[in-house]
N, C-alpha and C positions, 0 to 999 in steps of 0.2 A: 714523509711527506704522503698523503693520499692522492692515489692517481689510477687512472683507468687507462688501459691499453686500446689504441684503434687496431683497425684493420693492417694496416701497413707496418705496425709495430711500433707507432708513436705514444708517448706515455702524456696524459693531458693530468696536469694538477687541478684538485679545486679543492674548494673550501664546502664544508656542508655542518651547517648551525642548526640547531635548536630541532624544535620536533612539530609536525603537524601538516598541512598541505603545503606541498614544494611549491616554492619560487625559485624560477631558475633564473640568474643574471647574466647576460653577454656583454662583454665590454666593448669598447671602442679601440681604434687604431691610435698610437701605437702602445696602448696600456696592458692591464692584466687585470685579474680578478679584484685587485686590493681597490681599484677606482670605486668599487661598490661596498667599501666595509662599512660606510654608514647605513647605507640600505641592509646591506645583510645582518648588522647587529639590531638595527630596527624591526626588522622583519620577523628574525628570531627571539626578539623581547615580545612579541606581539601575539605567539601562538603559532607561528609559520617555521617550517622549516627550510632556510635560507642557502642556496646553494649557487656559487661562481664558479667559474673554471678558466684557467689560463688558456687561452687559444693558442693552438700548435704553432711555435714560434716565438710567442709572447712568454716573460714571466718565468714561470718554474718549469715551462711544459718543455717537450724535446723540440731543440731548433733544427726541425726538418728542411732540408732544401729545395724539395716537392713538396705539393698539395697544399701552397698558400692561395688557396681560391675558396669563392662560396660554396662550390659543391662539397667538396673536403669539408669545409668549417661545419657544414650544415649535417655531414654523414658522421664527424667525431661527436657533434651534439646529440646526435640520436643513439651512439655508443654509450654515451654518458648517462643518459635517460634510461637505455634498458639495463646499464651495470647497475645502477643505483634502484632500477624498478619503480620510477618514478611515474603516478598516476595521476591525473588530475591536477599537472602542472601550470602554474602562471609562469609564461615567458616573457621575462623582459629585455628588450635589447637597446642599446643604445649606440646610436651611429653604425659603424661599421658592425657592431653585435645587433643593429635592427635587421640589416641585411642577412646575417645571419639566421635568426629567427624567422625571418620570412622564406628565406630559402628553406630551412628546417620543414614547415610547414607546408612550401610547396613541393617538397620530394617526398615526405614521409606523413603528411597529413597530421590530422588535429585528434587520433584517438588517444594520445595521452595527455592532450592539451586540453587547459580547461579554459584559460585566458591567454592574451596576448597583449603585449605594452610595446609600443616603438618610440623611441624618445629620441628627438634628433636625428632621426635615422636616415639613412641612406636612400632606401626604397622610396619611389618606384624605380629611381634612374638618375644619378648625378651629372651625365654626361652629355653636354649640348649636343642635339641632334634635329634632325627634320622634324622628327615627333617630339620632342622634347628641346625648343626654342629658348627656354628659360634657363636650360642647364648651364654649367659651368663649361668653357672651352677647355679642348683637351691640353691646350698650352700651358694651362694652370696647374692641372696636374703633372706635367712636363717638368714644370719649374720646383714641385714638390719633389719628383725624383731626383733633381739635379740637387737638391738642398740635401737629402738623404745619402746621397753618394758623397758629396763634397765635406761634410761636417757633422754628422747626425746629432753631435753632444749639441752644437750651437743651434742647429736646426729645433732641435725639442725645446731649448729655451726659447726661441724666437716664437715657436709656434704655441706655446702655454699662454701669451698674451691673448690674441683675439679666441683663443679656445674659451679661457675664462672671461673674456670681456677686459683684462685688466688695461687693454689699451684705450678704453673709454673713459670721459671725462668722469669723476667723482667716484670710481671704480675702488671697492674695499677688498679687493682680492690680496691675500697674503703672499710674501715670498715663499713661506711653507707648502702652500697649495701647490704653486708653480715649481716650486723645488721637487716634490713628489711625482708630478707630470714628467720631468726631465727624469727622475731616477726609473720611473716605471718604465719609459721609452728607452733607456739605455739598456733596459733589461731584455728588451725585445731584439733577436737575432737579425742579423742583417738581411739573409734573404726573404723573413719575413715582413721586415720593416719595408722593404723596397716593394715586394711583388703583391703585398696587400693592398698597395695603392691603387693597382690596376682593379683587382676585386673590388674594392670599396666603389672605386668612379666609374669601372666600365660594365659592370654588369647590371641587367637588367630585369627587374622584379615583377614587372608588370603582372604577368601570369600567374606568380607566386602568390600576389594579394588576391587575385580573384578567386583564390583556393582558401582564403580564411572564412570558416564559418563558425568561428567562437567569436563571445563577446573582446572588443579590441577597443584599447586607449591610445591615442595617439596624443604625443606632448611635443611641444615643440616652442622653442623660443623665438620671439619675434626681433631679435638681433643676433639670429644664429650668422657668425661670419664663417663657420666651416661649411655646414650644410644648410643654406639659406631656406626659409621656410617655405618660399614661393615654389624651391626644388622638392623637397621633401615631405613635410608635414601637411602642407596643403594639398597637394595633389595624392598621396597615399590615402589620407583620410576619404578621400571620394571614392577611391576603389574599392575599400574593405567595405562590405554591406552592413550598414548600421554602428560603423565605426564612432567614437566619441572623440571628438576633437577640443583638445585642451590649449590653449595658445598662451605663454607666460611672456606677459608684456616686458620687454626690456632686456629678456634674459638671453645669454650668450650658450655656447654650444654644452659647455660644461655646467648644465643647470642642476645638474643632482649634485654638486658641491655649493653653488652659489647661492641656490634658491632650495637648500636641503630640506627644511622645516615644511615648506608648501609642496615640495616634492615627493616627500615621505608620507602627508596628509595625503594626499591626491592618490598615490599607489594603493596605500592600504583603505580607503573610501573604496576603489574600486575593486579591489581583492575581495571585499566583503559585501559586495553588490550581490544579489541573488539574481542571474540572469532569468527572463521569462519570453516567452514568443513575442517577438514583433520589436519595434524601436520607434520612437518617435525623436524628431529632431526640433529643438527648439534654441532660441538665442537667449541668453541670460542676460537680462536687462540690469540687473544691477552691477554687473563685469565691464558693460560697456560692448565695442565693437570687437575688442581683442579676446575674448573667450567666447567660443562657439561651443555647445555641446550636445552631443547626439546621445539622450541617457536612454537608458532600457528602461520600459514600461512593462 
């Protein structure tokens, strides 16, 4: 299996499909690179070099006891970028992976970054605080920790329901999709599965977002039960200068699966856009109030 070695000796598994401008995908918790297979194949089939890695402790990467935090995740991503000599890359991060992308840019800049995409992402910060009154109370994350400790297998099965909106009336999410979520969750080591809860819930990304100086697309479902849009996308899109905000009406957290065709089309359109100086913001009347776009001009 292709791997790169990090500074502390951990081996990070990655997939590397196709040729062209690199598009790097960072996955959510408790998943791995397989969560991006639809997008990897799509981009590799459209003239891009599509890359996704298993975050340390997840999937086929080393199950480290230490380093399950955002700073280390970002540094691991830097090592991957440097080892593969990626330049002009488009970085796409979902959920915890969005935090990884934000912290990567915050710590290491955008010298090798062309564009960024945050999807149902945890930035600017999930935890309810005085500065973030719409955030999620710490007790909710304590319950997640308790669930992981008590019975991880059942917890992943239960979590797959709100993750894909399978608990909503009329849901068409298959058992196969939920089974795949469970399988990826079970491949995560216990230290990573547990410690990553603190990483995605208690890390503050405001300063990282303010360092974004590349075209950025923010995608969020307005029925996201894992990272509520009011906590994530609505706030982060305001903090990133010139960001495009695209809201998927009725979409859940795992929209890259449930809204695959729309999502892939939007990503490819954004990837192909030629950035120019300046930006303007407009509301697309054809889509109604659920979609606001700040388009490059």
